[in-house]
Structure formats: structure tokens, C-alpha cells
C-alpha positions as CSV (number, residue, x, y, z in Angstrom):
1,X,-44.4,-79.1,-64.4
2,X,-42.9,-75.7,-65.6
3,X,-45.1,-73.8,-67.9
4,X,-43.9,-73.2,-71.4
5,X,-42.1,-69.8,-72.9
6,X,-44.3,-67.1,-72.4
7,X,-44.4,-66.3,-76.1
8,X,-46.0,-70.1,-76.6
9,X,-48.4,-69.4,-74.2
10,X,-51.8,-67.5,-74.5
11,X,-50.5,-65.0,-71.9
12,X,-47.5,-64.7,-73.9
13,X,-49.0,-64.3,-77.3
14,X,-51.0,-61.2,-75.6
15,X,-47.9,-59.8,-74.1
16,X,-46.2,-60.0,-77.5
17,X,-48.8,-59.6,-79.9
18,X,-52.2,-59.1,-78.3
19,X,-51.8,-55.3,-77.6
20,X,-50.9,-53.0,-80.4
21,X,-48.4,-51.1,-78.2
22,X,-46.3,-53.8,-77.1
23,X,-46.2,-55.4,-80.6
24,X,-45.2,-51.7,-82.1
25,X,-42.6,-51.7,-79.3
26,X,-41.1,-55.0,-80.0
27,X,-40.9,-54.1,-83.8
28,X,-38.9,-50.9,-82.9
29,X,-36.7,-52.6,-80.7
30,X,-35.8,-54.7,-83.5
31,X,-35.6,-52.1,-86.4
32,X,-32.9,-50.4,-83.8
33,X,-31.1,-53.3,-83.2
34,X,-30.7,-54.0,-87.0
35,X,-29.7,-50.7,-87.8
36,X,-27.1,-50.6,-85.1
37,X,-25.6,-54.2,-86.3
38,X,-25.6,-52.5,-89.9
39,X,-23.8,-49.7,-88.7
40,X,-21.1,-51.8,-87.1
41,X,-20.3,-53.7,-90.2
42,X,-20.6,-50.9,-92.4
43,X,-18.7,-48.2,-90.5
44,X,-14.8,-47.5,-91.8
45,X,-14.9,-50.4,-93.9
46,X,-11.8,-49.9,-95.4
47,X,-10.0,-49.1,-92.2
48,X,-8.4,-52.3,-92.0
49,X,-6.4,-52.9,-95.3
50,X,-6.7,-56.4,-97.3
51,X,-4.9,-59.2,-95.8
52,X,-3.6,-62.6,-97.3
53,X,-6.6,-64.7,-97.1
54,X,-8.8,-61.8,-98.6
55,X,-5.9,-61.2,-101.4
56,X,-6.5,-64.9,-102.0
57,X,-10.2,-64.3,-102.5
58,X,-9.7,-61.5,-105.1
59,X,-7.1,-63.9,-106.7
60,X,-9.3,-66.7,-107.2
61,X,-12.3,-64.5,-108.3
62,X,-10.0,-62.0,-110.7
63,X,-12.8,-61.3,-113.2
64,X,-10.3,-61.1,-116.0
65,X,-9.9,-64.7,-115.6
66,X,-11.8,-67.1,-118.0
67,X,-14.2,-69.2,-116.1
68,X,-12.2,-72.5,-116.7
69,X,-9.1,-70.9,-115.3
70,X,-11.6,-69.3,-112.0
71,X,-13.2,-72.7,-111.6
72,X,-9.7,-74.6,-111.6
73,X,-8.4,-72.2,-108.8
74,X,-11.6,-72.9,-106.8
75,X,-10.9,-76.5,-107.2
76,X,-7.5,-76.3,-105.6
77,X,-8.9,-74.1,-102.6
78,X,-10.1,-76.1,-99.7
79,X,-13.8,-74.4,-99.7
80,X,-16.9,-75.1,-101.8
81,X,-17.5,-72.8,-104.6
82,X,-20.8,-70.5,-103.5
83,X,-19.0,-67.8,-102.1
84,X,-16.3,-67.7,-104.8
85,X,-19.3,-67.5,-107.5
86,X,-20.9,-64.6,-105.5
87,X,-17.8,-62.7,-105.2
88,X,-16.7,-63.3,-108.9
89,X,-19.9,-61.9,-109.9
90,X,-19.5,-58.9,-107.7
91,X,-15.9,-58.2,-108.7
92,X,-17.4,-58.4,-112.5
93,X,-19.9,-56.2,-111.9
94,X,-18.1,-53.6,-109.7
95,X,-14.7,-54.4,-109.4
96,X,-12.2,-55.3,-106.6
97,X,-11.5,-52.4,-104.4
98,X,-11.5,-53.2,-100.8
99,X,-14.9,-51.6,-100.1
100,X,-16.5,-53.4,-103.0
101,X,-14.8,-56.7,-102.3
102,X,-16.0,-56.6,-98.7
103,X,-19.6,-55.4,-99.7
104,X,-21.1,-58.8,-100.2
105,X,-19.9,-59.8,-96.4
106,X,-21.5,-56.6,-95.2
107,X,-24.7,-57.7,-96.8
108,X,-24.4,-61.2,-95.5
109,X,-23.8,-59.8,-92.0
110,X,-26.5,-57.3,-92.0
111,X,-29.2,-60.3,-93.4
112,X,-28.0,-62.1,-90.4
113,X,-29.2,-59.8,-88.2
114,X,-32.5,-59.5,-89.9
115,X,-32.9,-63.3,-89.8
116,X,-32.4,-63.4,-86.1
117,X,-34.9,-60.5,-85.5
118,X,-37.6,-61.6,-88.0
119,X,-37.7,-65.1,-88.2
120,X,-38.1,-66.8,-84.9
121,X,-41.5,-65.3,-84.4
122,X,-43.6,-66.9,-81.5
123,X,-40.9,-69.6,-81.5
124,X,-39.1,-67.2,-78.6
125,X,-40.3,-65.2,-75.9
126,X,-40.2,-61.7,-76.5
127,X,-37.3,-60.9,-74.6
128,X,-35.5,-63.5,-76.1
129,X,-36.4,-62.3,-79.7
130,X,-34.6,-58.9,-78.8
131,X,-31.7,-60.5,-77.1
132,X,-30.6,-62.9,-79.7
133,X,-30.4,-60.5,-82.9
134,X,-28.6,-57.9,-80.5
135,X,-26.2,-60.3,-79.2
136,X,-25.5,-61.5,-83.1
137,X,-25.4,-57.7,-84.1
138,X,-22.5,-57.1,-81.4
139,X,-20.8,-60.1,-81.8
140,X,-17.1,-59.7,-82.2
141,X,-17.1,-62.9,-84.7
142,X,-19.9,-61.7,-86.7
143,X,-18.7,-58.0,-86.9
144,X,-15.2,-59.3,-87.9
145,X,-16.0,-61.6,-90.7
146,X,-18.9,-59.5,-91.8
147,X,-16.0,-57.0,-92.9
148,X,-13.7,-59.4,-94.9
149,X,-13.7,-60.5,-98.3
150,X,-13.8,-64.4,-97.2
151,X,-17.0,-66.8,-97.0
152,X,-17.5,-66.8,-93.2
153,X,-20.0,-64.1,-93.0
154,X,-22.4,-66.1,-95.7
155,X,-21.7,-69.0,-93.5
156,X,-23.0,-67.4,-90.4
157,X,-25.9,-65.9,-92.2
158,X,-26.8,-69.8,-93.2
159,X,-25.8,-71.2,-89.7
160,X,-28.5,-68.7,-88.4
161,X,-30.9,-69.6,-90.7
162,X,-30.4,-73.6,-89.8
163,X,-30.9,-72.7,-85.9
164,X,-33.9,-71.0,-86.2
165,X,-35.3,-73.4,-88.6
166,X,-34.4,-75.9,-86.0
167,X,-36.2,-74.1,-83.3
168,X,-39.4,-73.4,-85.4
169,X,-39.5,-77.1,-86.2
170,X,-39.2,-78.1,-82.5
171,X,-41.8,-75.8,-81.5
172,X,-44.4,-77.5,-83.8
173,X,-47.0,-79.5,-82.3
174,X,-47.8,-83.0,-83.1
175,X,-50.6,-82.2,-85.0
176,X,-49.5,-79.3,-86.8
177,X,-48.1,-81.2,-89.6
178,X,-48.6,-78.0,-92.2
179,X,-46.9,-75.9,-89.6
180,X,-43.6,-77.8,-89.6
181,X,-43.4,-77.7,-93.7
182,X,-42.1,-74.2,-93.5
183,X,-39.3,-74.7,-91.0
184,X,-38.1,-78.0,-92.7
185,X,-38.0,-76.2,-96.0
186,X,-36.1,-73.2,-94.3
187,X,-34.2,-75.9,-92.8
188,X,-33.2,-77.9,-96.0
189,X,-32.4,-75.2,-98.4
190,X,-30.3,-73.2,-95.7
191,X,-28.6,-76.7,-95.1
192,X,-27.6,-77.3,-98.5
193,X,-26.4,-73.9,-99.3
194,X,-24.5,-73.9,-96.0
195,X,-22.8,-77.4,-97.3
196,X,-21.8,-75.5,-100.4
197,X,-20.6,-72.6,-98.9
198,X,-18.0,-74.4,-96.3
199,X,-17.6,-77.9,-95.1
200,X,-18.5,-76.7,-91.4
201,X,-21.8,-75.9,-92.8
202,X,-22.1,-79.7,-93.7
203,X,-21.0,-80.4,-90.3
204,X,-23.8,-78.3,-89.0
205,X,-26.2,-79.5,-91.4
206,X,-25.7,-83.1,-90.0
207,X,-26.0,-82.2,-86.5
208,X,-29.3,-80.3,-87.0
209,X,-30.9,-83.0,-88.7
210,X,-29.8,-85.4,-86.3
211,X,-31.0,-83.3,-83.2
212,X,-34.1,-82.7,-85.0
213,X,-34.7,-86.2,-85.5
214,X,-34.0,-87.0,-81.8
215,X,-36.0,-84.3,-80.6
216,X,-39.1,-84.0,-82.8
217,X,-42.5,-85.6,-82.6
218,X,-42.4,-89.1,-83.9
219,X,-45.0,-88.2,-86.6
220,X,-42.5,-86.0,-88.1
221,X,-39.1,-88.0,-88.0
222,X,-39.8,-89.6,-91.3
223,X,-39.7,-86.5,-93.3
224,X,-36.8,-85.4,-91.1
225,X,-34.8,-88.4,-92.1
226,X,-35.9,-88.0,-95.9
227,X,-34.6,-84.4,-95.9
228,X,-31.4,-85.1,-94.5
229,X,-30.6,-87.9,-96.6
230,X,-31.5,-85.4,-99.4
231,X,-29.2,-83.2,-98.2
232,X,-26.3,-85.7,-98.2
233,X,-27.3,-87.1,-101.4
234,X,-27.1,-83.9,-103.3
235,X,-23.7,-82.8,-101.4
236,X,-21.7,-86.0,-101.4
237,X,-21.1,-85.9,-105.5
238,X,-19.4,-82.6,-104.7
239,X,-17.3,-83.9,-101.9
240,X,-16.4,-86.8,-104.2
241,X,-15.3,-84.6,-107.1
242,X,-13.4,-82.1,-104.9
243,X,-11.4,-84.6,-103.3
244,X,-9.5,-85.3,-106.6
245,X,-8.2,-81.8,-106.6
246,X,-7.3,-81.2,-102.9
247,X,-5.3,-83.4,-100.3
248,X,-4.8,-83.5,-96.5
249,X,-1.7,-81.6,-97.1
250,X,-3.5,-78.3,-97.3
251,X,-4.8,-78.6,-93.9
252,X,-1.5,-79.5,-92.3
253,X,-0.7,-75.9,-91.2
254,X,-3.9,-76.0,-88.9
255,X,-2.1,-79.0,-87.0
256,X,0.6,-76.5,-86.5
257,X,-1.7,-74.2,-84.6
258,X,-1.9,-74.0,-80.8
259,X,-5.2,-75.9,-79.3
260,X,-5.2,-73.4,-76.5
261,X,-4.4,-70.2,-79.0
262,X,-7.6,-71.6,-81.0
263,X,-9.9,-71.8,-78.1
264,X,-8.7,-68.5,-77.0
265,X,-9.1,-66.8,-80.0
266,X,-12.7,-68.6,-80.6
267,X,-13.4,-67.1,-77.0
268,X,-12.6,-63.8,-78.2
269,X,-14.8,-64.2,-81.3
270,X,-17.7,-65.3,-79.6
271,X,-17.5,-63.4,-76.3
272,X,-15.0,-60.8,-76.7
273,X,-13.0,-62.0,-73.6
274,X,-12.5,-64.0,-70.4
275,X,-14.8,-61.8,-68.4
276,X,-17.8,-62.0,-70.7
277,X,-17.5,-65.8,-70.9
278,X,-17.5,-66.3,-67.5
279,X,-20.5,-64.2,-66.9
280,X,-22.4,-66.4,-69.4
281,X,-21.2,-69.2,-67.8
282,X,-21.6,-68.3,-64.2
283,X,-25.3,-67.0,-64.6
284,X,-26.0,-70.2,-66.6
285,X,-24.9,-72.4,-63.8
286,X,-26.7,-70.4,-61.0
287,X,-29.8,-70.4,-63.0
288,X,-29.5,-74.2,-63.6
289,X,-28.6,-74.6,-59.8
290,X,-31.4,-72.9,-58.5
291,X,-34.2,-74.7,-60.8
292,X,-35.0,-71.7,-63.0
293,X,-34.1,-73.8,-65.9
294,X,-35.8,-77.1,-65.4
295,X,-37.6,-76.7,-68.6
296,X,-34.2,-76.1,-70.2
297,X,-33.6,-79.5,-70.1
298,X,-36.9,-80.6,-71.3
299,X,-37.0,-83.0,-74.4
300,X,-37.9,-80.4,-77.1
301,X,-36.3,-77.1,-75.3
302,X,-34.8,-74.5,-77.0
303,X,-31.8,-74.7,-75.0
304,X,-31.3,-78.1,-75.2
305,X,-31.8,-78.3,-78.8
306,X,-29.1,-75.4,-79.1
307,X,-26.6,-77.2,-76.8
308,X,-26.8,-80.3,-78.7
309,X,-26.4,-78.7,-82.1
310,X,-23.0,-77.2,-80.6
311,X,-22.0,-80.4,-79.0
312,X,-22.7,-82.5,-82.5
313,X,-20.9,-80.2,-84.5
314,X,-17.8,-79.7,-82.9
315,X,-17.7,-83.6,-81.6
316,X,-17.9,-84.3,-85.6
317,X,-15.1,-81.8,-86.1
318,X,-13.1,-83.1,-83.3
319,X,-13.1,-86.8,-84.7
320,X,-12.3,-85.6,-88.3
321,X,-9.3,-83.6,-86.8
322,X,-7.9,-87.1,-85.4
323,X,-7.2,-87.9,-89.3
324,X,-7.5,-84.3,-90.9
325,X,-7.0,-81.2,-88.8
326,X,-9.9,-78.8,-89.6
327,X,-10.8,-77.7,-86.0
328,X,-10.1,-74.1,-86.1
329,X,-11.4,-71.0,-84.1
330,X,-12.8,-69.2,-87.4
331,X,-14.5,-72.5,-88.5
332,X,-16.2,-73.0,-85.4
333,X,-18.3,-69.8,-85.7
334,X,-20.8,-72.1,-87.1
335,X,-22.0,-72.8,-83.4
336,X,-22.6,-68.7,-82.5
337,X,-26.2,-68.5,-83.4
338,X,-27.1,-71.6,-81.1
339,X,-24.9,-70.2,-78.3
340,X,-26.5,-66.8,-78.5
341,X,-29.9,-68.2,-78.5
342,X,-28.9,-70.2,-75.4
343,X,-27.9,-66.4,-74.1
344,X,-31.0,-64.9,-75.1
345,X,-32.8,-67.7,-73.6
346,X,-31.0,-67.3,-70.2
347,X,-32.0,-63.5,-70.4
348,X,-35.5,-64.7,-70.6
349,X,-35.2,-67.0,-67.9
350,X,-33.9,-64.3,-65.8
351,X,-36.5,-61.8,-66.6
352,X,-39.3,-64.7,-65.7
353,X,-37.8,-65.9,-62.6
354,X,-36.5,-62.6,-61.0
355,X,-37.8,-59.8,-63.0
356,X,-36.7,-57.6,-65.9
357,X,-34.3,-55.6,-64.0
358,X,-32.2,-58.6,-63.3
359,X,-32.7,-59.9,-66.9
360,X,-31.6,-56.7,-68.5
361,X,-28.7,-56.2,-66.2
362,X,-27.5,-59.5,-67.3
363,X,-28.0,-58.3,-71.1
364,X,-26.6,-55.3,-70.7
365,X,-23.1,-56.3,-68.8
366,X,-23.0,-59.1,-71.5
367,X,-23.1,-56.7,-74.3
368,X,-21.3,-54.1,-73.0
369,X,-18.4,-56.6,-72.3
370,X,-18.7,-57.9,-75.8
371,X,-18.6,-54.7,-77.2
372,X,-15.1,-53.8,-75.7
373,X,-13.8,-56.3,-78.1
374,X,-15.1,-54.3,-81.1
375,X,-13.6,-51.0,-80.3
376,X,-9.8,-52.1,-81.1
377,X,-11.1,-53.1,-84.6
378,X,-12.2,-49.6,-85.5
379,X,-8.8,-48.1,-83.7
380,X,-5.9,-49.7,-84.2
381,X,-4.3,-52.1,-87.3
382,X,-5.2,-55.9,-86.6
383,X,-3.0,-58.6,-88.1
384,X,-0.9,-55.5,-89.8
385,X,2.2,-58.2,-90.3
386,X,-0.2,-59.7,-92.3
387,X,-1.7,-57.1,-94.1
388,X,1.3,-55.0,-94.8
389,X,3.2,-57.7,-95.6
390,X,1.0,-59.4,-97.8
391,X,0.9,-56.3,-99.9
392,X,4.8,-56.0,-99.9
393,X,5.2,-59.4,-101.5
394,X,2.5,-58.9,-104.1
395,X,4.5,-55.7,-105.0
396,X,7.8,-57.4,-105.2
397,X,8.9,-58.0,-108.7
398,X,10.3,-61.5,-107.8
399,X,7.0,-62.7,-106.6
400,X,4.4,-62.8,-109.5
401,X,0.7,-63.3,-108.8
402,X,0.7,-66.9,-110.2
403,X,3.5,-68.0,-107.3
404,X,1.7,-66.0,-104.7
405,X,-1.6,-67.9,-105.7
406,X,0.4,-71.0,-105.2
407,X,1.5,-69.9,-101.7
408,X,-1.7,-68.9,-100.8
409,X,-3.0,-72.6,-100.8
410,X,0.2,-73.1,-98.6
411,X,0.0,-71.0,-95.5
412,X,3.0,-72.0,-93.7
413,X,5.5,-71.4,-96.7
414,X,3.8,-67.9,-97.6
415,X,4.1,-66.8,-93.6
416,X,7.8,-67.8,-94.1
417,X,8.2,-65.7,-97.1
418,X,6.1,-62.8,-96.1
419,X,8.2,-62.7,-92.8
420,X,11.3,-62.4,-95.1
421,X,10.1,-60.0,-96.9
422,X,9.0,-58.0,-94.2
423,X,12.8,-58.5,-92.4
424,X,14.3,-57.5,-95.6
425,X,12.2,-54.4,-95.7
426,X,12.9,-53.5,-92.1
427,X,16.3,-53.9,-92.6
428,X,16.5,-51.6,-95.4
429,X,14.1,-48.9,-93.8
430,X,16.0,-45.8,-92.0
431,X,15.3,-45.9,-88.4
432,X,14.4,-49.5,-88.3
433,X,15.5,-51.3,-84.9
434,X,14.7,-54.0,-82.6
435,X,11.3,-52.6,-81.9
436,X,9.7,-53.5,-85.5
437,X,7.0,-56.1,-85.1
438,X,7.3,-59.4,-87.2
């Protein structure tokens, strides 16, 4: 039988915490990772101009609106209200410039890296504790949405809390009833906040409670069931209430998207490209085949729990999409923390089995390939056909804010309006030719 992760054995505890130099070294490494992640999220925050979805967020949270009108706009959107409440407070206090509008997302993005660095504690090995926040720090999807005035940075923060809480709960021994209270409380609070931030947060919540029910010791199952039922009972009244104001037609544009294109974009958000994904899959298969991951399929393992979280969340989304399409690449970012925990555990496994050089080499290659996708965001305009054209539509007298707001709720008509406006401008602009981008 394979031993547990080093961080959960007496020897592992001594390696991580028994010697002050080692403990200080780990703390220093985590601090560097957090500072690096913060820099990636805050640097040149206004390089990309606001685009359509961000303009929608600012219109919904316009601080000049009375609260009743703000709430009416929230109800016509397809997302729960927590992020809009935060952004409205921020807009009321500091205004709605590009930097101010994105500042809450930057804060949520930095907190995500902090959570990954601090909260896992002894539930992960030392190498995993460094690899996990580092992967989140350079994640193209995490950095991307931490620099946009949308709810996804908050969703990713709460998803990270849910994953970490699950890991800590599963690491509690049967006799450690009191030790399980902290992770279970963290899971319950994060699950409720995630549900009221995004509907995919609720899917991850249900997947987390179900996975914990399957994997925890039988002594803890009763309280897991009670906590999960409590989360459902608190959230379902909102679902019933919100369903009176939205229709499935508002998500019909998702059905127009290519499944292959959505998967390709999620691959970019999670790993930065095909090469990075192949490195992850290839090494995972190699380690599994050579027997280095026997404990990875254990009933209460970190790897098995994270894999189950991903599968349950995506399976639920795919099932719902048979009726109403909801599965998009950016919605799937709720599983990014679980994926990065698996990658971090892969690093730890390589270090234990073949030495620190092999494990570190894998992590460096994985991080390097992921970072390549980040460079473009700071050097070229991304989605410029949506950013420039959305600003153009808003500037046209023929498209008042109220009409634009109604079009924002229907992305395909808005896209056609923007494309027509851009084409008209290109025709009237001197020097415009066939090379202009649509």
C-alpha cells in the first residue's frame, strides 16, 4: 500500500514545518507567487478598452439609477446578483472608469491566488502547495477574467474556496470531528456565495457536496447531507423568483456557438494552448501507467476528488444544455481550480517518484507554455471588433443607452448591430479597404 502524501505523514510534516529554514523557504516562495500573480492582474489594467459585456455590467450598475431600476436590470440579466451589488457599491464610491470598474475583479483575482497559497495547509504536500497557487497565478483564464468587469473573477475565487474546502474535509480523519467543522463551514459559505454569483457556481456546489458525500467517512456523511440541503434550500427561492424575469431565449445564442470552438477556447483559458494541454495529459498518463499514481485512485484521494468534481460539474451542465444551452468556455472556468490541483499533485508525484529535477522540469515547462498565452494580452488588442465597435454604437445618437441595454441582453442582435455600425464606419473612413477586420 502506498504511503500518504508527504505533507500528511510525520516525515512530511517535518519536511514542511519541522525546520524553520524549510518553513521560511515555503512561506517566501508562496509570497513570491502571490506578488507575481498580483502583478499579472494589475499591470496595464487599462490596456484593453471596455468591451460589450463590460459595458453591460456598467450600465446595470450605473450609480445614478435608483435602486429599484438597478434591481430591475439585474433581474433581466441571466446571472445572480452578488457581483452586481459589489460593482454598484464600487461605482457609487469610486466612479466607472476602466480601471475602477475592473478593480474589484483584480482584487478577487489576487485573493484567489492568496487562497490557493494559504488555505490548503497540510492537506497538500509542500511541492503541491507551491505548484497550485503558481498555476493559478499564471492561468490565462484566471488572469483574463481578473482584468474584466465581469463576475468571473469572483466566481473563480469562490470556486477555489470550494475546492480547497473539499480537499481539507476529505483529509480529516474519522475521529477528527472538530477538525471537519472548519472545512465544512468554509464549503457551505463559499458554496452559497458562489451560487448567488453565477449559476455554474451552484452546479459546482452540488458537485462538491455530492463528491464529499461519496468520499468522506461515514461519520461525516450526515452533516454533509445537511449542509448540502441547506445550500439548496437557501438558493432555490432565488431560482424560482429569477425565473419569472428571464427566458430560455436569452441563452439561445449559446446554441449558435460551435462546440469545437468552445472546447478550443477553454483549452486556451485553462492551459494556454494545445502544447501545454498535451504535456499535462501525456505526463499524467505516463505516471499512471508506471504505477506512480496508485494512491491517485484511492477512495479519498485529492486527485480522485478533483477529477470527480470536474466530471460531475460538466456532466450536470451538459445535461441541462440538452434543454437550454448553458455550456460555454468561460462558464467552465469553475473547474479550473480542480484541474490545477491535479496538475500540482502530478508535480508532487513526479518529485516523489523520480526526484525534484524531473518534477521541477515539468512544472517549469507547464508554466512556460501557459505564460506564452499571456503575452498577447499585454501587447495586442483582444476582441477589438467588440471593444471598438461597442464604443462606436454607444456614441451613435441613433442608439440610446436604453436600446443598447436591451440589445446587450440579446447578444446576437447586438453583434449584428455592431458589425453593421463598424462596416458603415469603415466605408466612410478614408483609406479603408478589404483588409479591415470585421
